DRENLUM-996004 format. One record per residue (C-alpha): x, y, z; residue number from 1; residue in one letter. Coordinates in steps of 0.5 Angstrom, whole numbers, plus 500, padded with zeros to 3 digits. Each point is the difference from the previous one (the first is absolute). Layout:
<rs>
{X: X Y: Y Z: Z seq: NUM type: a} $
...
</rs>
This chain:
<rs>
{X: 904 Y: 807 Z: 229 seq: 1 type: m} $
{X: 497 Y: 508 Z: 500 seq: 2 type: s} $
{X: 496 Y: 503 Z: 494 seq: 3 type: s} $
{X: 506 Y: 504 Z: 500 seq: 4 type: d} $
{X: 503 Y: 493 Z: 496 seq: 5 type: n} $
{X: 494 Y: 499 Z: 496 seq: 6 type: f} $
{X: 495 Y: 502 Z: 495 seq: 7 type: s} $
{X: 493 Y: 499 Z: 498 seq: 8 type: y} $
{X: 500 Y: 499 Z: 493 seq: 9 type: p} $
{X: 494 Y: 498 Z: 495 seq: 10 type: e} $
{X: 500 Y: 492 Z: 499 seq: 11 type: l} $
{X: 497 Y: 501 Z: 494 seq: 12 type: d} $
{X: 497 Y: 493 Z: 496 seq: 13 type: q} $
{X: 507 Y: 500 Z: 497 seq: 14 type: v} $
{X: 502 Y: 497 Z: 506 seq: 15 type: y} $
{X: 495 Y: 497 Z: 504 seq: 16 type: a} $
{X: 501 Y: 495 Z: 493 seq: 17 type: a} $
{X: 507 Y: 500 Z: 502 seq: 18 type: s} $
{X: 499 Y: 499 Z: 507 seq: 19 type: y} $
{X: 495 Y: 493 Z: 498 seq: 20 type: l} $
{X: 507 Y: 498 Z: 496 seq: 21 type: h} $
{X: 504 Y: 501 Z: 506 seq: 22 type: s} $
{X: 496 Y: 497 Z: 505 seq: 23 type: l} $
{X: 499 Y: 493 Z: 496 seq: 24 type: i} $
{X: 508 Y: 499 Z: 499 seq: 25 type: k} $
{X: 501 Y: 501 Z: 507 seq: 26 type: y} $
{X: 495 Y: 496 Z: 502 seq: 27 type: l} $
{X: 502 Y: 496 Z: 496 seq: 28 type: k} $
{X: 507 Y: 501 Z: 503 seq: 29 type: s} $
{X: 497 Y: 498 Z: 507 seq: 30 type: k} $
{X: 496 Y: 493 Z: 497 seq: 31 type: n} $
{X: 493 Y: 504 Z: 502 seq: 32 type: e} $
{X: 497 Y: 495 Z: 493 seq: 33 type: y} $
{X: 493 Y: 501 Z: 503 seq: 34 type: k} $
{X: 500 Y: 507 Z: 500 seq: 35 type: i} $
{X: 505 Y: 500 Z: 493 seq: 36 type: v} $
{X: 495 Y: 497 Z: 497 seq: 37 type: s} $
{X: 493 Y: 504 Z: 503 seq: 38 type: l} $
{X: 504 Y: 506 Z: 497 seq: 39 type: l} $
{X: 503 Y: 498 Z: 493 seq: 40 type: e} $
{X: 495 Y: 503 Z: 495 seq: 41 type: g} $
{X: 497 Y: 504 Z: 505 seq: 42 type: s} $
{X: 500 Y: 509 Z: 499 seq: 43 type: e} $
{X: 502 Y: 504 Z: 505 seq: 44 type: c} $
{X: 498 Y: 507 Z: 504 seq: 45 type: q} $
{X: 503 Y: 505 Z: 505 seq: 46 type: i} $
{X: 496 Y: 505 Z: 504 seq: 47 type: e} $
{X: 503 Y: 504 Z: 504 seq: 48 type: t} $
{X: 498 Y: 506 Z: 505 seq: 49 type: s} $
{X: 503 Y: 504 Z: 505 seq: 50 type: t} $
{X: 497 Y: 497 Z: 506 seq: 51 type: d} $
{X: 507 Y: 498 Z: 504 seq: 52 type: f} $
{X: 500 Y: 492 Z: 500 seq: 53 type: a} $
{X: 503 Y: 501 Z: 507 seq: 54 type: r} $
{X: 505 Y: 494 Z: 500 seq: 55 type: g} $
{X: 506 Y: 499 Z: 501 seq: 56 type: s} $
{X: 502 Y: 508 Z: 496 seq: 57 type: r} $
{X: 495 Y: 505 Z: 504 seq: 58 type: w} $
{X: 500 Y: 504 Z: 493 seq: 59 type: d} $
{X: 499 Y: 495 Z: 496 seq: 60 type: a} $
{X: 494 Y: 500 Z: 495 seq: 61 type: y} $
{X: 494 Y: 495 Z: 499 seq: 62 type: k} $
{X: 500 Y: 495 Z: 494 seq: 63 type: m} $
{X: 495 Y: 495 Z: 498 seq: 64 type: k} $
{X: 502 Y: 495 Z: 494 seq: 65 type: v} $
{X: 496 Y: 496 Z: 497 seq: 66 type: y} $
{X: 499 Y: 495 Z: 495 seq: 67 type: f} $
{X: 495 Y: 498 Z: 495 seq: 68 type: y} $
{X: 501 Y: 492 Z: 500 seq: 69 type: v} $
{X: 496 Y: 496 Z: 493 seq: 70 type: p} $
{X: 494 Y: 498 Z: 504 seq: 71 type: e} $
{X: 501 Y: 491 Z: 498 seq: 72 type: n} $
{X: 507 Y: 502 Z: 504 seq: 73 type: k} $
{X: 497 Y: 504 Z: 506 seq: 74 type: f} $
{X: 502 Y: 496 Z: 506 seq: 75 type: i} $
{X: 499 Y: 503 Z: 507 seq: 76 type: e} $
{X: 507 Y: 500 Z: 504 seq: 77 type: l} $
{X: 499 Y: 498 Z: 507 seq: 78 type: d} $
{X: 503 Y: 505 Z: 506 seq: 79 type: e} $
{X: 507 Y: 498 Z: 500 seq: 80 type: k} $
{X: 500 Y: 500 Z: 492 seq: 81 type: e} $
{X: 497 Y: 506 Z: 500 seq: 82 type: h} $
{X: 505 Y: 504 Z: 505 seq: 83 type: k} $
{X: 506 Y: 497 Z: 497 seq: 84 type: t} $
{X: 497 Y: 503 Z: 493 seq: 85 type: l} $
{X: 500 Y: 507 Z: 504 seq: 86 type: m} $
{X: 507 Y: 499 Z: 502 seq: 87 type: r} $
{X: 503 Y: 499 Z: 493 seq: 88 type: y} $
{X: 495 Y: 506 Z: 498 seq: 89 type: c} $
{X: 503 Y: 505 Z: 504 seq: 90 type: n} $
{X: 508 Y: 496 Z: 498 seq: 91 type: n} $
{X: 499 Y: 502 Z: 494 seq: 92 type: m} $
{X: 498 Y: 508 Z: 501 seq: 93 type: v} $
{X: 507 Y: 504 Z: 499 seq: 94 type: d} $
{X: 501 Y: 502 Z: 508 seq: 95 type: r} $
{X: 503 Y: 507 Z: 496 seq: 96 type: t} $
{X: 492 Y: 501 Z: 499 seq: 97 type: y} $
{X: 495 Y: 502 Z: 506 seq: 98 type: g} $
{X: 495 Y: 494 Z: 499 seq: 99 type: y} $
{X: 499 Y: 495 Z: 505 seq: 100 type: d} $
{X: 495 Y: 495 Z: 497 seq: 101 type: v} $
{X: 495 Y: 499 Z: 505 seq: 102 type: t} $
{X: 494 Y: 496 Z: 496 seq: 103 type: q} $
{X: 501 Y: 495 Z: 494 seq: 104 type: s} $
{X: 494 Y: 497 Z: 497 seq: 105 type: e} $
{X: 499 Y: 494 Z: 495 seq: 106 type: i} $
{X: 494 Y: 502 Z: 496 seq: 107 type: i} $
{X: 497 Y: 494 Z: 495 seq: 108 type: p} $
{X: 499 Y: 504 Z: 493 seq: 109 type: k} $
{X: 493 Y: 497 Z: 497 seq: 110 type: p} $
{X: 502 Y: 496 Z: 492 seq: 111 type: r} $
{X: 496 Y: 503 Z: 496 seq: 112 type: i} $
{X: 500 Y: 501 Z: 492 seq: 113 type: n} $
{X: 505 Y: 504 Z: 496 seq: 114 type: t} $
{X: 495 Y: 505 Z: 498 seq: 115 type: s} $
{X: 498 Y: 502 Z: 507 seq: 116 type: t} $
{X: 507 Y: 499 Z: 503 seq: 117 type: a} $
{X: 502 Y: 506 Z: 495 seq: 118 type: e} $
{X: 494 Y: 504 Z: 502 seq: 119 type: e} $
{X: 501 Y: 499 Z: 507 seq: 120 type: m} $
{X: 508 Y: 502 Z: 500 seq: 121 type: s} $
{X: 499 Y: 506 Z: 496 seq: 122 type: r} $
{X: 496 Y: 502 Z: 505 seq: 123 type: e} $
{X: 503 Y: 499 Z: 506 seq: 124 type: i} $
{X: 505 Y: 504 Z: 495 seq: 125 type: i} $
{X: 496 Y: 505 Z: 499 seq: 126 type: r} $
{X: 499 Y: 501 Z: 507 seq: 127 type: i} $
{X: 506 Y: 499 Z: 503 seq: 128 type: q} $
{X: 502 Y: 507 Z: 495 seq: 129 type: d} $
{X: 494 Y: 504 Z: 502 seq: 130 type: l} $
{X: 502 Y: 498 Z: 508 seq: 131 type: v} $
{X: 507 Y: 502 Z: 499 seq: 132 type: e} $
{X: 500 Y: 506 Z: 496 seq: 133 type: k} $
{X: 494 Y: 503 Z: 505 seq: 134 type: t} $
{X: 506 Y: 498 Z: 505 seq: 135 type: l} $
{X: 506 Y: 504 Z: 497 seq: 136 type: s} $
{X: 496 Y: 506 Z: 499 seq: 137 type: q} $
{X: 500 Y: 501 Z: 508 seq: 138 type: n} $
{X: 494 Y: 503 Z: 501 seq: 139 type: i} $
{X: 497 Y: 497 Z: 505 seq: 140 type: l} $
{X: 503 Y: 498 Z: 507 seq: 141 type: p} $
{X: 504 Y: 495 Z: 502 seq: 142 type: e} $
{X: 494 Y: 495 Z: 504 seq: 143 type: d} $
{X: 497 Y: 501 Z: 494 seq: 144 type: v} $
{X: 504 Y: 497 Z: 495 seq: 145 type: l} $
{X: 502 Y: 495 Z: 504 seq: 146 type: e} $
{X: 492 Y: 498 Z: 500 seq: 147 type: k} $
{X: 500 Y: 501 Z: 493 seq: 148 type: g} $
{X: 506 Y: 494 Z: 500 seq: 149 type: r} $
{X: 496 Y: 496 Z: 504 seq: 150 type: q} $
{X: 493 Y: 500 Z: 496 seq: 151 type: m} $
{X: 504 Y: 498 Z: 494 seq: 152 type: t} $
{X: 501 Y: 494 Z: 502 seq: 153 type: h} $
{X: 493 Y: 500 Z: 502 seq: 154 type: v} $
{X: 498 Y: 501 Z: 493 seq: 155 type: y} $
{X: 504 Y: 495 Z: 498 seq: 156 type: l} $
{X: 497 Y: 495 Z: 504 seq: 157 type: y} $
{X: 492 Y: 501 Z: 499 seq: 158 type: l} $
{X: 502 Y: 501 Z: 492 seq: 159 type: y} $
{X: 503 Y: 493 Z: 500 seq: 160 type: c} $
{X: 495 Y: 497 Z: 503 seq: 161 type: v} $
{X: 494 Y: 504 Z: 498 seq: 162 type: e} $
{X: 503 Y: 497 Z: 493 seq: 163 type: n} $
{X: 501 Y: 493 Z: 501 seq: 164 type: s} $
{X: 493 Y: 500 Z: 502 seq: 165 type: l} $
{X: 498 Y: 502 Z: 494 seq: 166 type: r} $
{X: 504 Y: 496 Z: 496 seq: 167 type: k} $
{X: 498 Y: 494 Z: 504 seq: 168 type: l} $
{X: 492 Y: 501 Z: 499 seq: 169 type: i} $
{X: 501 Y: 501 Z: 493 seq: 170 type: e} $
{X: 505 Y: 494 Z: 499 seq: 171 type: d} $
{X: 494 Y: 496 Z: 504 seq: 172 type: v} $
{X: 495 Y: 504 Z: 495 seq: 173 type: g} $
{X: 503 Y: 498 Z: 493 seq: 174 type: n} $
{X: 502 Y: 493 Z: 503 seq: 175 type: k} $
{X: 492 Y: 498 Z: 501 seq: 176 type: k} $
{X: 497 Y: 505 Z: 495 seq: 177 type: y} $
{X: 504 Y: 503 Z: 495 seq: 178 type: g} $
{X: 501 Y: 508 Z: 498 seq: 179 type: l} $
{X: 493 Y: 501 Z: 502 seq: 180 type: n} $
{X: 501 Y: 498 Z: 507 seq: 181 type: y} $
{X: 498 Y: 506 Z: 504 seq: 182 type: f} $
{X: 492 Y: 500 Z: 497 seq: 183 type: n} $
{X: 500 Y: 493 Z: 503 seq: 184 type: n} $
{X: 502 Y: 501 Z: 507 seq: 185 type: f} $
{X: 495 Y: 501 Z: 505 seq: 186 type: k} $
{X: 500 Y: 508 Z: 502 seq: 187 type: l} $
{X: 495 Y: 505 Z: 502 seq: 188 type: n} $
{X: 497 Y: 504 Z: 496 seq: 189 type: s} $
{X: 503 Y: 506 Z: 504 seq: 190 type: d} $
{X: 508 Y: 498 Z: 499 seq: 191 type: v} $
{X: 499 Y: 499 Z: 492 seq: 192 type: r} $
{X: 497 Y: 508 Z: 501 seq: 193 type: a} $
{X: 505 Y: 503 Z: 503 seq: 194 type: k} $
{X: 504 Y: 496 Z: 495 seq: 195 type: i} $
{X: 497 Y: 503 Z: 494 seq: 196 type: e} $
{X: 500 Y: 507 Z: 503 seq: 197 type: s} $
{X: 507 Y: 500 Z: 501 seq: 198 type: r} $
{X: 502 Y: 497 Z: 494 seq: 199 type: k} $
{X: 495 Y: 506 Z: 497 seq: 200 type: r} $
{X: 504 Y: 505 Z: 504 seq: 201 type: e} $
{X: 506 Y: 498 Z: 498 seq: 202 type: e} $
{X: 498 Y: 500 Z: 492 seq: 203 type: m} $
{X: 498 Y: 508 Z: 502 seq: 204 type: t} $
{X: 506 Y: 502 Z: 503 seq: 205 type: s} $
{X: 505 Y: 499 Z: 495 seq: 206 type: k} $
{X: 506 Y: 502 Z: 505 seq: 207 type: w} $
{X: 498 Y: 494 Z: 504 seq: 208 type: i} $
{X: 504 Y: 494 Z: 498 seq: 209 type: r} $
{X: 496 Y: 494 Z: 498 seq: 210 type: l} $
{X: 500 Y: 493 Z: 504 seq: 211 type: r} $
{X: 500 Y: 495 Z: 496 seq: 212 type: g} $
{X: 497 Y: 495 Z: 496 seq: 213 type: d} $
{X: 495 Y: 496 Z: 505 seq: 214 type: s} $
{X: 494 Y: 502 Z: 505 seq: 215 type: d} $
{X: 505 Y: 498 Z: 506 seq: 216 type: v} $
{X: 504 Y: 506 Z: 500 seq: 217 type: f} $
{X: 496 Y: 505 Z: 501 seq: 218 type: y} $
{X: 498 Y: 496 Z: 507 seq: 219 type: m} $
{X: 501 Y: 503 Z: 507 seq: 220 type: d} $
{X: 505 Y: 495 Z: 505 seq: 221 type: f} $
{X: 492 Y: 498 Z: 504 seq: 222 type: s} $
{X: 497 Y: 499 Z: 493 seq: 223 type: e} $
{X: 505 Y: 495 Z: 498 seq: 224 type: l} $
{X: 499 Y: 496 Z: 507 seq: 225 type: g} $
{X: 492 Y: 500 Z: 497 seq: 226 type: l} $
{X: 502 Y: 497 Z: 494 seq: 227 type: v} $
{X: 504 Y: 494 Z: 504 seq: 228 type: i} $
{X: 495 Y: 499 Z: 505 seq: 229 type: a} $
{X: 494 Y: 501 Z: 494 seq: 230 type: n} $
{X: 503 Y: 494 Z: 496 seq: 231 type: n} $
{X: 503 Y: 497 Z: 506 seq: 232 type: w} $
{X: 500 Y: 493 Z: 497 seq: 233 type: d} $
{X: 505 Y: 502 Z: 495 seq: 234 type: m} $
{X: 505 Y: 503 Z: 504 seq: 235 type: f} $
{X: 500 Y: 495 Z: 507 seq: 236 type: k} $
{X: 506 Y: 496 Z: 497 seq: 237 type: d} $
{X: 504 Y: 507 Z: 500 seq: 238 type: h} $
{X: 498 Y: 502 Z: 507 seq: 239 type: f} $
{X: 499 Y: 495 Z: 507 seq: 240 type: d} $
{X: 494 Y: 504 Z: 502 seq: 241 type: d} $
{X: 496 Y: 504 Z: 497 seq: 242 type: l} $
{X: 500 Y: 505 Z: 507 seq: 243 type: q} $
{X: 507 Y: 500 Z: 500 seq: 244 type: w} $
{X: 500 Y: 504 Z: 494 seq: 245 type: i} $
{X: 495 Y: 505 Z: 500 seq: 246 type: l} $
{X: 502 Y: 502 Z: 507 seq: 247 type: t} $
{X: 508 Y: 501 Z: 497 seq: 248 type: r} $
{X: 496 Y: 504 Z: 494 seq: 249 type: i} $
{X: 495 Y: 504 Z: 503 seq: 250 type: n} $
{X: 505 Y: 502 Z: 505 seq: 251 type: e} $
{X: 505 Y: 502 Z: 494 seq: 252 type: l} $
{X: 495 Y: 504 Z: 497 seq: 253 type: a} $
{X: 499 Y: 504 Z: 507 seq: 254 type: d} $
{X: 507 Y: 502 Z: 500 seq: 255 type: l} $
{X: 501 Y: 501 Z: 492 seq: 256 type: r} $
{X: 494 Y: 506 Z: 502 seq: 257 type: n} $
{X: 504 Y: 502 Z: 504 seq: 258 type: l} $
{X: 507 Y: 501 Z: 495 seq: 259 type: v} $
{X: 495 Y: 502 Z: 494 seq: 260 type: a} $
{X: 498 Y: 506 Z: 504 seq: 261 type: h} $
{X: 508 Y: 501 Z: 502 seq: 262 type: n} $
{X: 499 Y: 498 Z: 508 seq: 263 type: s} $
{X: 506 Y: 497 Z: 504 seq: 264 type: y} $
{X: 500 Y: 494 Z: 501 seq: 265 type: l} $
{X: 503 Y: 498 Z: 508 seq: 266 type: g} $
{X: 505 Y: 494 Z: 501 seq: 267 type: e} $
{X: 495 Y: 496 Z: 502 seq: 268 type: d} $
{X: 497 Y: 501 Z: 494 seq: 269 type: e} $
{X: 505 Y: 499 Z: 495 seq: 270 type: q} $
{X: 501 Y: 493 Z: 503 seq: 271 type: e} $
{X: 493 Y: 498 Z: 499 seq: 272 type: m} $
{X: 501 Y: 502 Z: 494 seq: 273 type: i} $
{X: 507 Y: 496 Z: 499 seq: 274 type: r} $
{X: 497 Y: 494 Z: 504 seq: 275 type: s} $
{X: 493 Y: 499 Z: 495 seq: 276 type: h} $
{X: 505 Y: 501 Z: 494 seq: 277 type: y} $
{X: 504 Y: 494 Z: 501 seq: 278 type: k} $
{X: 495 Y: 496 Z: 502 seq: 279 type: s} $
{X: 495 Y: 501 Z: 494 seq: 280 type: i} $
{X: 505 Y: 499 Z: 496 seq: 281 type: l} $
{X: 503 Y: 493 Z: 503 seq: 282 type: k} $
{X: 493 Y: 498 Z: 500 seq: 283 type: q} $
{X: 499 Y: 502 Z: 492 seq: 284 type: l} $
{X: 508 Y: 497 Z: 501 seq: 285 type: g} $
{X: 498 Y: 493 Z: 502 seq: 286 type: v} $
{X: 495 Y: 499 Z: 495 seq: 287 type: q} $
{X: 504 Y: 502 Z: 494 seq: 288 type: q} $
{X: 507 Y: 495 Z: 502 seq: 289 type: r} $
{X: 494 Y: 494 Z: 501 seq: 290 type: s} $
{X: 496 Y: 502 Z: 493 seq: 291 type: t} $
</rs>
């Protein structure tokens, strides 16, 4: 089938929800109940590009499918199961559409309280809307627009893992010390001074939205690592090894700084973020399921 026989429609979130519903129904008909159990209750996002998929249809574009699964249901599929999922993902795409699925990914979604979940959802929707409005204006070259689409997912990974760590610190602190938990953390004076400086700056800059009612929301990625390291006795039940979590936090912090300065991250860096995101949330998920 050539490009004369199919189109390249925009696949929005409404399409993604319908796609997921149809995929689960199709998987049930094929008795793939392990994958069905994993995907039920998940959320689906679809990312298309103008890069050629280089599959059986020479002029079809790449399509990536992301499934965000509740962390208490998350399991790793083996290679055979993942190939099965990929095959069915491709089968579900209308063949009149010029897209071939080249990647499917199952990502654990952190279990967080309702207020935090609503805030994160609003922020994610705001970012997606802003990106789509920018892209629709068509003021940038296509290669730059494609990189912008990729970086949207990068930001979402970083946003979710950073705020999941904040939520962990807040929950552990509250359980140990109560509402005044942050003042009881072992933390050097330089970090506390930076927090107070950021709070003062927000108070004097009225156009900057306040980050939250807890000091933990005024800390950057690497400073969250310092809280965990300096108070390891409180957090050691949540992670297997201190060096393990600090290495990942520091690597994510470096990449977040690049994103904050609008730098494009290559596929290796994007894969590192996805891998660290899944491994950190899996550690948290193991602990949460056992408590």
